C-alpha positions, 0 to 999 in steps of 0.5 A: 520518521526521519527516514526519507525512504519511508512515508506515513500518511494520515487521514483526518476527518472531523478532528479524528484520525480515520485512516493511515497508510505506510509505504517505503522504497524497497529494493527488488531482486536482481532478476526483476525488471525494476531495481526499486519499487514502492512497497505498501506496508499498511493501510487501515481505515476506521470501520465507519469510514470504509467505502467512503473513498478514504482508502482510495485517497490515501493510496493515491497520495502514496502513489504521488510520493512513489512517482516523485521518487521515479518509481513505476511499480508498487507492490504489497502483500494481501492475505489470501483469506481477506477478500475485502482487502483483495477487492480493494487492491484490485480496484486500485489496479493491482493484479496477482503476480506471485503466490506466497506460500506458508507452512507452520512447523 
């Protein structure tokens, strides 16, 4: 929690935690156009609070923190088989950039 390169934000409604997000400042590959980007590691909203704007507000607040650190790019991973999550992130303005492939041995 004392790490200044990480941020945890929590949404509370009616005295209960209804969502959270975690982000951090991440170094990128030398060949990329930016050396540090914002990275969203988690976002979760309680089922009864989904599609109410909680996720939008959490992500917007995280972006404010990223901008305060001078960042202009945000990245994340999203499961290929999770269309609801993909739709959420696309609604936030994300576009496909890389395909991560997986092989179980």
